[in-house]
N, C-alpha and C positions, 0 to 999 in steps of 0.2 A: 504493499500500499504505500509506504513512503516514497518508494521509487516511481510508481505510478503518478502519486501527487507532484512529485519533483518534475516528472515529465510533463506533466499538464500544465505545470507552473511556467516551464521553459517554453511550452507551445504557446502558452498565453500572451508571454513577453515578446516571442518572435510575431505573432499577429500584430501585436502594439506596435512593433517597430516598423513592419510592413505598412499599418495604417498611417503613421506618423510620415512614412516616406512618400506613400499615395497622396496625402493630404498636403504635402510641402512640395509642388511643383515648382515653386520659385527656387528652391534651393537647387534642384536639378537643372533649372535653366541658367543659375547662375554659374554652375560648373561648365556647362556648355558655352556660355557667354564667355568665359574667362580663356577656354581653348581656343574658341574661333578667334577672338581679339588678339591673342598672342601670336596666332598663325598669321593673322593680316598684318601685324606689326612687323613679322620676319619677312613678310612679302615686301612691305614697304620699304624695310632697311636695306635689303638686297638691291630693290629698284633704284632706290636713291643712289646707293654705291655706283651702280651701273649709268646713271644719269650724268653722276659727276665725271665717270671715266670717260664716257662718250663724249661729252664736251670739252674735257681737259685734254683729251687726246687730238684735239683740234687746234686750239688755242690755250694759252696758259690761263689757269684760273688764279686770279690775285685781285686783291684789294686796291692794287694801285696799278697805273699803267693802261687805264681806259680812255685817255684823254682823246683819242680818234674816234671813238664811238659816239655816234649821233646823239644818241640818248644821254651821255654825259655832256654833250655839247648843249642840248636842251636844258638839262638841270642848271647848269652854269649860267645859260642865258635868263632863266628864272629867278635865279639867285641876284643877278643883276638887274632885274626887273626889266628884261627885254624879251620878246616874242620871237625875234629872228634868232638865228644861229650865226650870223655873219653876213658879210658881203663876196659876191661872187668875183673871180679875177675879171681885170678890167678888159682883157681880150674876149672875154664871153660877152660883155654889155656892148661890145662895139659891133658885135654880129648884127646884120640886118634881121634875122630870125634866129634868136639865141635858143628857141625852143627846137629848132629842126635837128634831129638826132645825127644826121649827116654832117652837120656843121659844129655841133657843140661837143663831139665826141671827144676831141683833144683838151678840152677844158674841164671835163669833170674829174680827172683825177682819179678814176678807177684803177688801182695797181692790184688788186687781186679780191677774190669773193669775200673776204673779211675787211679789207681796207677799200671803202667806198669813195673816198675823196667827197665830192658833192655829186656824186650818181645817185639819181632818185630823189635828190632834194627839190623843193620848188623854188622857182623863181619869180618873184612879184615886186613890183615898184624898186627895183634894183637891189633887193634883198633876199637871203635865203631863208626859207622855211622847212619845217618837216612835215611830212604829210602823215606820218606815223602818229597814233593815238598819244596824247600826253600823259594818261594816266600811270603807267609803270615807272615814267621818269619822276612824278610828283610824288608817288607814294614810296619810291624805293631810293632813287638816286639823288634827290634833294637832301633826304635826311643823311645819306651816307658822305655826301660833299660837306654839308654843315660840319660832320665830325671830321673831316679832312680825309676821305676815301675817295678814290676814284676807279671803281671796280672795273674790270674787263667785261665783255659782254658774256664771254663764258662763264662768269659768275653770275652776271644778272639773270642769264636764261636758265641756269641750274636753280638758282633760288626759287624762281617763279614755278617752273617744271616741278619740282619737288613738293614746294606746297601746294600746288595744285593737285599733284597725285594724292598727296595725305588728304585732302578735303574729299576726292572722289572715292578712296577707300572708306574713309568715314561714312559717306553715303552708302555705300555697298553694305557697311555693317548694320545701318538701320534698316534696310531692306531684308538682310537675313534674318534681323530679329524678327520682321512680319511674317515671313515665309516659314519660319518654326525650324524644325530638325532637319539639317542638311548636312550631308558629309562633309568632313572636314576637307578631304580632297577637291570637292567642288567650289568650296569656299576659296582655297586656295587659288585653284584654276581661274576663277572669276576674278580676283585681285590681280594676278599677272596678266590677265587679259585687258583689264584697265591700265596696266602698266606698260604693256609691249605692243598691244594693237591699237592704241590711241593715236598713233602718228607721232607723238612727243619724241620717242627716241629717235625718230628720222630727222626732225628739226633740230636736235640737239647736235647733229653732226657738223651742222654748220651755224655756230652761234655768232650772229651777225644780228643787225637792228631789226630785220624781218621777224626774225625769232624771238627777239626781245618783246616785243609788241604782241605777237601771237600767244607767246607763254605767259605773258601779264595777263592778258584777257582771259586764258584758261585757268589760271589762278584764282583770279576774281569771281568768275562764273562758277567754277566748282563750289569756293565758299560760299556765295550765295545760293547755290542749290543745296548744300548740305544744311545750311541754316533752315531752308525752306522745308526741306524734307523731315528734318527733327520736329519742326514746327508742327507740320501736317500729321505726322505719326503720333504725336502726344496730344494733339489738339491744344495746345496751348505754347506761349513764348513770352518772354521776358519783353518789357519795352525796348531795353538795350539791345537784344537779339533782332527783335525786329527793325528798328533804325540800322543795324550793323547790316542786315539781310539786303534791306534796300541799297544802302550804300554800295555794297559788293557788285550789285547789278549796275548801278550806276558806273562803278569805276570799269567795269567789263566793257559797257558801252563806249566809255572813254578810253579804251584801250582799241577795241575791235567793235564798229557799229552792227557787223553781222550778229553780235551776241545779244542784240536788242530784243530777238525774239524768246530768249531765254527768261526775259523779265515776265512772262506769262505767270510764272510761279508766284509773284506778288498777287495776281488777282486770285489765284486758287488760295493762298494763306488768307486774304481777306475774307472769302466766301466760307471758308472753313471756321474761322476763329470769330466771326461777327456774332455769334450766338453766345460767346463766352466773353468777349471783351467789348467795351462801349466802341461802337462804330466809329465816332468822330475819331477818336484818340487812334483807333487802329489804322483809320485811312490815312492820317497825318504822319504816323509813324512808317507808314509804307511806302507813302507816295512822295513826301518831303526829300529826303536825301536823294532819291533817285531824280526828282525833279531838279534840284539845285545841281547835281552833277550835269544833267543836260542843259539846264541854263547856262553854266559856265561853259561847256563845250560849244554851244552856239555863239555865246560871247567871244570864246578864244578864236572862233572862224571869222567871225564879223570883224575882229580888230585886225585880224591878219589880212583877209582878201576881201572885206568889205562884202561878204555874203556868208550868214549863218550856215549855210548848208553846203559851203566849198570847203574842202579839207585839204586843197592844194593839188590834187590830182590832175587837174587841168593845167597846172603851171610845172609839171614835173620834167626835170630833166633826166630822161632815159633813153634808151635804144629805141622807142617806140614813139610814133606820132600821136599824142594822146587824143588830139582831136579827132583824126581817122577812127578811133576806136568807139566814137560815141554813136556810130550809125548803124541801124538796123540791128539793135541789142538782141531783139528776139531770136535771131538766127544764131546767136551763141548758145541759146538755152539747150537744144537738141544734143549738140557735141559735149556741152558740158555735163549734162546728166549721163551721157555714155561714160565719160572719163571719170566721173565720181562715184558711178555705182558699177560699171561694167568692166572698165579697161582692166585685161589681166596682165599680171606680171610675166617677166621673162625669166625662165630657169636655165640654170648652167650646170655643169659638172663639177665646176671649182667653186671654192668659197668665195662669197657666202650663199652661193646656189639660188638665191632668187634676187632679180633686179626689177626695178621698176621701170615702167614705158614712160615717154619714147626714148630712144627709137626702138622699134619702128612704130608710126602713128596706127592704132588699133580702131580708129573711128571707121565704119563701114562705108560711111557718106562722104560727100565733099565738103571740106572744111570753110566755113566763111572769112572773110575778112583777114584779121591779122593772126588768125589761129596758126597757120602754117609757120608763121615767123615767130610767135612767142608761145607755144606751148611747151610746158616743162614737164617734167616727170611728174606721172599721177598714177596711183593704183585705185581700181574701183573697189569700193567697200565690199562687194559681195565676194570677189575673189580674195581679197586681202583680209577681211575681217567677215567670214561667212556665219558667225554667230549672231549677225543683225538678223537673219531670217526668224529668229524668234520673237521680232517684233510683231508679227502677225498674230500671236497668240494674246497679246496684251488686250484687244477689245474682247475677245471670248472671254478671257478670265474675269474682266469686269464684268460682262453679263452673265455668264454662267455659274463662274465660281468666285463670287465677290469676297469671300473669306482667305481666298488664297494670297491676295495682296493687300487686302483691305483698304484703307484710307489711301494708299501709296499708287493703286493703279491708277487713278485718273491724273495724278501728278506725273508718273512717269510716262503715260501716254501723252502727256502736254510737251515734256521735254523731248519725246521723240518727234513729235509735230514741229517743235521748235527748230530741232536739227534738220529736219525735211525742208522747212521754210528757210532755213540758212543756206541749204545748197541752192535751191531755186533763186534765192537773192544773188548769190555768188556767180552763179551761171549767167544772169542777165546782167549784172553791172560790169563784170570782168569778162574781157573779150579771149581768155584762155582760162586753164585750169593749171595748177600746181598743187604738189602733195602738201606743202605745209598748211594751206587754207584747211584742210581737213581737219586739222585740230579744234576747229572752230565748232564741228558739229560731230565729229565722231563718238566722244565719249557721251553726250547727249543721247546718242542711239545705242551705244554699247549698255548703257545702265538699264535701259528699258528691255532689251535683248536679253541680258544676263537675269534680270528679274523673272522674265517670262520663262526662259530655261528652268531657273530654280523652282519656280513654283509649280510648272508643269509636272517635273520630275517628283516633286515631294507629293505631289497628289494623285499620280499614277499607282497603279499597282501592278505586281507580277512582271511578266515579261515586258510590258510596256513600260513601266519604270525604268528597266534596264536598258531598254532601246533609247529612251529620252535621254537618260545619263550619258550613255555611251556616245550617241549621235551628237549631243550638244558638246559633250567633252571633246570629242574630235574636232569639232567645228572651232571652238575656242582654242586648242593647242594649235591648229593652223594658223589662227590670227597671230597667236603669240611667237611662234617661228616665223612667220611673213614679217611681222614688224621687227623682231630682233634682226632677222636677215640685211633687210634694207637700213636698219640703223648703222651698220657697218660701213655702207657706202655713201648714204646720203645723197645729195646733189651733184658733188664733183669728186667723190672717192677721196676724199680728204686723209682719211687714215692711212690708206696705202701711199698717198703722196708725202705726208708729213713723218710717218712713222713705218718706212717700208719694212723694217724688221719686225716689227709686231704684226703687220700684215702676212710677211712670210711665214712666221711661227704660227698664225692661226692658221693658214693654208697647209702647213705642213701637220698640224693637230688633224686637221679634217680630211686629209689626203687619203687615209683609208675608206672613206666614204665616196670619194670621188672614183678612185679604183674600183669599189664595188659596183658603181653605177655604170663606168664604160666595160667591165667584165660582162654584164648583163647585155651591153649593146654590143659587144663582141668586136669591137674596134676602137682605134685612138680618136679623141676627140679635141678639137681647138676650142679651148674653153673661153669663157668671157673674160676679156683683157681687163687689167686695170692700167689700160695706156693711157698716157700722159699727153701724148701730141697727136696720134693717129686722127685722121687719115693724112694730114701734111706733117712730113719730117724734113728738118732742116740738116745741112751738112755738118756730120759731126754729132748729130742728135740721136741716142740709141733708144730704140724702143723694144720691151720684152713681152714676148708672146709665150703662154702656157699650153702646153699638150698634154693631157692626160691619156696614158696608155695603159692597158690592162697587162702587156707583157713586153718583152723585148722582140723589136722588129723594126724595119724600115719603113717610113712613110714618105710622103711628098707634099711639100707645102707649096701651094698655088695662090700666086698674088699678082694682082693687075696693078702694074706700076707704070707712072709717067712723070717725066722730069718736068718741073717748072722753077724757071729761074727769072728773077727780076734785075733787068739789065739796066745799067745805069744811063745809056744813051736812048732808052726806049721807054714808054709810059707804060707800055702793056708788058704782062708777063710773055716771056719767050721760051722755048724750049730748046734745052743744050744736054750733051750727054753727061751723064753722071755713073757712078758705080755704087752698089750696095754690098756691105760687109755682112756676111751672115756667120753669126757664131752659134753652133750647134750645142745640144745639151751635154755632148762628151767633151767640150772645149775646143772642138776643131773649128777652125775659120776657113771660109772660101769668100772668094769676090766675084760677083757678077756686074757685067756692064750692062748698062739700062741705055737703050737707045732712045733719041729724042722724041720718037712719035709715040713711045709707050708699047708695050708688051706684057705678056702673061708670064711670069717667072715660075719654073719648077724647080724647087730647092729639096734635095733630098735630104732627109733628117732620120738619124739613128735614135730609137726611143728605146728608153728603159721603163720598167713597170713604176707607175706612179706618176707623180708631176715631172716635166720635163720644161726647162726654159730655152727660149730661142730667142736671140738677141739680133735686130735689124739695125744697122748704122749706115746712113748715106755717106758716100765718099765723093770729093772734089773731083772732076775729070781729070785733072792734072795729076792726081793720086795714082792713077792707072796708066798714065803715057798718054792721055788725050790732051791735044792742045786746043785750047778756046781762044780766038782772036778778039772776042767782043769782052769788054770789061764786065764782071758779073757783080752786082751789089748782093743779092741774096738768092741761095740756091734751094730748092725745095724738091722733095720727092713724095709724089701724091701715091699712096698705098691703098687702094680699095680692094674689095671683092675676095678677102683672105677666106681659104678653104682648106682643107686636108682630105688627100687622097690616101688610103690606107694601103698598105703592102701587106706581104707575107711575113 
């Protein structure tokens, strides 16, 4: 009996413990929240380190030395109570049409992609102004200059990008609380998707004024969205949070006008909170900071250009005739939508395996106006971040499963709509597309798509749950891989140009994958090159090509070559004989004469398994015993249509 009584007591105690656990779900939730939060913090830390490395391997990250940065010039002007950043060269003002890109190019001072001179500045009433939004300079650089610092653009871009990512992941954390019990791997993958598939790593590869403006807007809009999502999820917010939320959206617009569509979140906050807060105070706190920012921005434009809606784009000193870009803007929309949504990347067998287009131009129709001259690298959202297809489930979740996302379904739909409106705005206003503009809308779409994936996967059962988790996981993983790969090259492959040893190391690390790919294909492949100068090479200027081979064999490189030399006595390029020095992977060298009319060269190459590097160097005709009677100022070799013919 005592034993039975003791057993009964222990059973009763176990039942009571079970009841306490069942009736205390908050304790379980707290444990889960801690695990997810720690995981998201780990992702943020890794991504922040990668962001710093990406920007820092292009230009030094420093609190000093950023005097040439246009935003530092603007901050300095503000501190001296000026709106202009200086005066242009006297020769530029002496031109009959200083805005003509064919005439002003020599005065722009464009020395590299990171040192612009006055390239893309605005000339108005004999003064220079910036077209880029002033908010990033006001918020960050003016205070830093007051403290005696003048940060480089790479530091400015990194600060804004990392802060923006922090707010984006914090927003994801709020969404995860609403969705409920989500496997930790899905939480981590969603956070990595926000970090890598957002286009932010791509823009960090070239930290210049363009990227400073864009990352500043990204930071401010993500801060505003996080504050709004928190208020909507809790149905409450302090006055200070409401004011700060509105200010963040105002600063986002002061950086990038495209982000004005995201301010729809303020309307939703008002509609959701008007029953729990006095309407007048709520309206004032949400409208006044944004309104003040808008009025200041309009006044800033009025004071500079005499028009509150002119930011200086019409007076820009660039390589494009700005007035010609104003005509038939509706014709820009179809190709713009194609490039932002559909344009596929290029794949290659060598690191980093994925490259953005163009070239070549993938648009199936005819391009209008300035598109062929101005189009830049752009990857479509669907092939680059395919997880966005889960946006289609948001309306269904809101109607059929309102508990899946609760109060956040409508805000996430609104953010997706704001992102799509931003795409339409960009395609109409600008006569071309470019990858960096995708930062304005990609994260707005990713937040809704990731929420849709997590909610559908959480609500499904059995095999359908496994299918949704796996399918969405593969799409998100591809987005991370594509975003990571394109961040290594950016616009101008600056990592390979500035740090060739790092680039070669990354190629060596990834060479087993390259060799596996060509082994499946069964023949050597001429890889995507990190070419600095192709297709035009000057005499004495070497260019390296990479060939990936599955085994030891001999192949033949085919190249269409033609000489082009600028003769001192002739205004037009003339053709004279040259020679081409070819250094093979095995170290042997051969010299080939190039006839003036051009020809297709056949260069035998001995290949070994893995990566093989081939160097092409044009030589002067005199170097191979050819006499040239006409004096030559500049000698060029045009190398086109490279291909590889496999041997046995």
